[in-house]
C-alpha beads as a LAMMPS data file, in Angstrom:
LAMMPS data file: protein, C-alpha beads

154 atoms
153 bonds

1 atom types
1 bond types

-500.0 500.0 xlo xhi
-500.0 500.0 ylo yhi
-500.0 500.0 zlo zhi

Masses

1 110.0

Atoms # bond

1 1 1 243.108 375.782 236.545
2 1 1 245.130 379.133 236.140
3 1 1 243.001 381.897 234.048
4 1 1 243.989 382.663 229.857
5 1 1 245.928 385.050 229.099
6 1 1 244.401 386.653 226.120
7 1 1 247.101 388.955 224.101
8 1 1 246.930 391.234 220.616
9 1 1 249.445 388.991 218.201
10 1 1 252.434 390.963 216.709
11 1 1 254.985 390.592 213.958
12 1 1 256.900 388.087 215.960
13 1 1 253.576 385.764 216.383
14 1 1 253.222 385.272 212.979
15 1 1 253.733 381.698 213.035
16 1 1 251.890 381.273 215.620
17 1 1 248.857 382.077 213.983
18 1 1 249.835 380.321 211.213
19 1 1 249.971 377.487 212.838
20 1 1 246.531 378.490 214.503
21 1 1 245.025 378.822 212.020
22 1 1 245.916 375.613 210.010
23 1 1 244.860 373.625 213.314
24 1 1 241.495 375.231 213.286
25 1 1 241.367 374.321 209.055
26 1 1 242.046 370.784 210.074
27 1 1 239.665 371.116 213.003
28 1 1 236.653 371.958 210.943
29 1 1 237.500 369.361 207.875
30 1 1 240.077 371.203 206.396
31 1 1 243.151 369.380 204.788
32 1 1 247.287 370.049 205.043
33 1 1 249.175 371.474 202.133
34 1 1 252.991 371.975 201.894
35 1 1 254.469 375.317 202.819
36 1 1 250.780 376.191 204.126
37 1 1 252.351 377.909 207.733
38 1 1 255.015 380.355 205.564
39 1 1 252.933 381.148 202.721
40 1 1 250.627 382.397 205.253
41 1 1 253.118 383.898 207.952
42 1 1 253.894 386.244 204.919
43 1 1 250.591 387.079 204.051
44 1 1 249.733 387.930 207.450
45 1 1 252.631 390.037 208.243
46 1 1 252.580 392.487 204.713
47 1 1 249.357 393.357 206.238
48 1 1 248.783 392.210 210.092
49 1 1 247.428 395.432 211.093
50 1 1 244.142 395.182 208.691
51 1 1 243.663 391.556 210.317
52 1 1 244.020 392.294 214.056
53 1 1 244.503 388.567 216.171
54 1 1 244.085 387.898 218.947
55 1 1 245.710 385.127 221.041
56 1 1 244.557 383.183 224.188
57 1 1 247.612 381.394 226.268
58 1 1 246.971 379.519 229.255
59 1 1 249.451 376.388 231.045
60 1 1 252.120 377.739 228.670
61 1 1 250.439 376.756 225.675
62 1 1 248.924 378.576 222.398
63 1 1 244.433 377.831 223.656
64 1 1 243.340 379.594 220.763
65 1 1 242.635 382.593 218.493
66 1 1 240.305 385.693 216.881
67 1 1 241.435 386.963 213.774
68 1 1 239.502 389.651 212.535
69 1 1 238.915 392.130 209.838
70 1 1 238.915 395.989 210.218
71 1 1 236.182 397.539 207.487
72 1 1 236.226 400.870 207.987
73 1 1 233.766 403.117 205.788
74 1 1 234.387 406.601 203.977
75 1 1 233.159 409.686 206.462
76 1 1 228.919 409.898 206.351
77 1 1 227.664 413.274 207.370
78 1 1 226.449 412.956 210.832
79 1 1 228.764 409.895 211.500
80 1 1 229.865 411.727 214.728
81 1 1 234.193 410.262 212.952
82 1 1 233.300 406.865 214.842
83 1 1 232.431 404.089 212.411
84 1 1 233.743 400.842 211.428
85 1 1 233.345 397.461 211.945
86 1 1 235.515 394.956 213.471
87 1 1 234.574 391.585 211.400
88 1 1 235.455 388.304 213.113
89 1 1 236.111 386.069 210.195
90 1 1 238.219 382.972 212.607
91 1 1 237.484 382.284 215.959
92 1 1 238.748 378.885 217.296
93 1 1 239.330 377.537 220.515
94 1 1 241.550 374.323 220.873
95 1 1 239.498 371.118 222.389
96 1 1 240.900 370.373 224.811
97 1 1 240.809 374.328 226.312
98 1 1 237.235 374.367 225.897
99 1 1 234.798 375.084 228.589
100 1 1 237.699 377.390 230.842
101 1 1 236.079 380.694 229.241
102 1 1 238.823 381.310 227.053
103 1 1 235.879 382.222 223.915
104 1 1 234.384 384.548 226.084
105 1 1 238.295 386.161 227.022
106 1 1 239.188 386.211 223.486
107 1 1 235.546 388.352 222.475
108 1 1 235.330 390.311 225.454
109 1 1 239.355 391.937 224.553
110 1 1 238.602 392.177 221.148
111 1 1 235.507 394.090 221.788
112 1 1 237.550 396.430 224.043
113 1 1 240.394 396.848 221.739
114 1 1 237.727 397.672 219.142
115 1 1 235.742 399.941 221.505
116 1 1 239.381 401.887 222.343
117 1 1 239.985 402.233 218.383
118 1 1 236.875 404.426 217.624
119 1 1 234.849 401.180 216.076
120 1 1 231.300 401.401 216.310
121 1 1 230.650 397.645 216.287
122 1 1 231.890 394.251 216.236
123 1 1 230.526 391.332 214.080
124 1 1 230.400 387.672 213.684
125 1 1 228.828 385.003 211.776
126 1 1 228.448 382.554 214.566
127 1 1 228.336 378.250 214.269
128 1 1 225.705 376.808 216.121
129 1 1 227.866 375.708 219.299
130 1 1 229.079 379.095 219.260
131 1 1 225.723 381.552 219.628
132 1 1 224.992 381.023 223.103
133 1 1 228.467 382.584 223.893
134 1 1 228.281 385.284 221.592
135 1 1 224.912 386.320 223.322
136 1 1 226.630 385.918 226.691
137 1 1 228.657 388.679 225.518
138 1 1 226.263 391.243 224.412
139 1 1 226.275 390.141 220.422
140 1 1 222.489 390.122 218.987
141 1 1 221.043 389.229 216.122
142 1 1 221.817 391.274 212.711
143 1 1 220.522 390.068 209.933
144 1 1 222.524 386.572 209.833
145 1 1 225.146 387.721 211.694
146 1 1 225.817 388.802 215.382
147 1 1 226.413 392.282 216.124
148 1 1 228.006 394.321 219.314
149 1 1 227.346 397.970 219.527
150 1 1 230.412 399.865 220.461
151 1 1 229.865 403.031 220.590
152 1 1 225.980 402.609 222.635
153 1 1 226.417 402.823 226.439
154 1 1 226.737 399.712 228.327

Bonds

1 1 1 2
2 1 2 3
3 1 3 4
4 1 4 5
5 1 5 6
6 1 6 7
7 1 7 8
8 1 8 9
9 1 9 10
10 1 10 11
11 1 11 12
12 1 12 13
13 1 13 14
14 1 14 15
15 1 15 16
16 1 16 17
17 1 17 18
18 1 18 19
19 1 19 20
20 1 20 21
21 1 21 22
22 1 22 23
23 1 23 24
24 1 24 25
25 1 25 26
26 1 26 27
27 1 27 28
28 1 28 29
29 1 29 30
30 1 30 31
31 1 31 32
32 1 32 33
33 1 33 34
34 1 34 35
35 1 35 36
36 1 36 37
37 1 37 38
38 1 38 39
39 1 39 40
40 1 40 41
41 1 41 42
42 1 42 43
43 1 43 44
44 1 44 45
45 1 45 46
46 1 46 47
47 1 47 48
48 1 48 49
49 1 49 50
50 1 50 51
51 1 51 52
52 1 52 53
53 1 53 54
54 1 54 55
55 1 55 56
56 1 56 57
57 1 57 58
58 1 58 59
59 1 59 60
60 1 60 61
61 1 61 62
62 1 62 63
63 1 63 64
64 1 64 65
65 1 65 66
66 1 66 67
67 1 67 68
68 1 68 69
69 1 69 70
70 1 70 71
71 1 71 72
72 1 72 73
73 1 73 74
74 1 74 75
75 1 75 76
76 1 76 77
77 1 77 78
78 1 78 79
79 1 79 80
80 1 80 81
81 1 81 82
82 1 82 83
83 1 83 84
84 1 84 85
85 1 85 86
86 1 86 87
87 1 87 88
88 1 88 89
89 1 89 90
90 1 90 91
91 1 91 92
92 1 92 93
93 1 93 94
94 1 94 95
95 1 95 96
96 1 96 97
97 1 97 98
98 1 98 99
99 1 99 100
100 1 100 101
101 1 101 102
102 1 102 103
103 1 103 104
104 1 104 105
105 1 105 106
106 1 106 107
107 1 107 108
108 1 108 109
109 1 109 110
110 1 110 111
111 1 111 112
112 1 112 113
113 1 113 114
114 1 114 115
115 1 115 116
116 1 116 117
117 1 117 118
118 1 118 119
119 1 119 120
120 1 120 121
121 1 121 122
122 1 122 123
123 1 123 124
124 1 124 125
125 1 125 126
126 1 126 127
127 1 127 128
128 1 128 129
129 1 129 130
130 1 130 131
131 1 131 132
132 1 132 133
133 1 133 134
134 1 134 135
135 1 135 136
136 1 136 137
137 1 137 138
138 1 138 139
139 1 139 140
140 1 140 141
141 1 141 142
142 1 142 143
143 1 143 144
144 1 144 145
145 1 145 146
146 1 146 147
147 1 147 148
148 1 148 149
149 1 149 150
150 1 150 151
151 1 151 152
152 1 152 153
153 1 153 154
């Protein structure tokens, strides 16, 4: 089995991100609606840099994705110029690709990208099935979220 390739989505991936979002919604009990793919793709394209998205590819297929919002606070005295949080809003691995460490690769890649961007933390609200995965990647409890501090030495 080959290792998944994780890459950050760009403008040419708008419909791929939309399709993965629809698959995620359907998997979680949601429904489809006419025109959703085009509507989502257009909205994501307008502001995709504020909603960074990573796509996992394996065996020629889109295996999953992670989508986040960048939360950037205004500067505060003593914060050293670092700040902001990568807040994971959607995290999905297609069922046929689960158990292959794709979710872990998505989380690690997003955390590394956030660290390189100068963000201080990565947060997400895990589901019951993803809590252990989050812990393996280094996220710990932070209220009702889990958080990985990126501004601390590892």
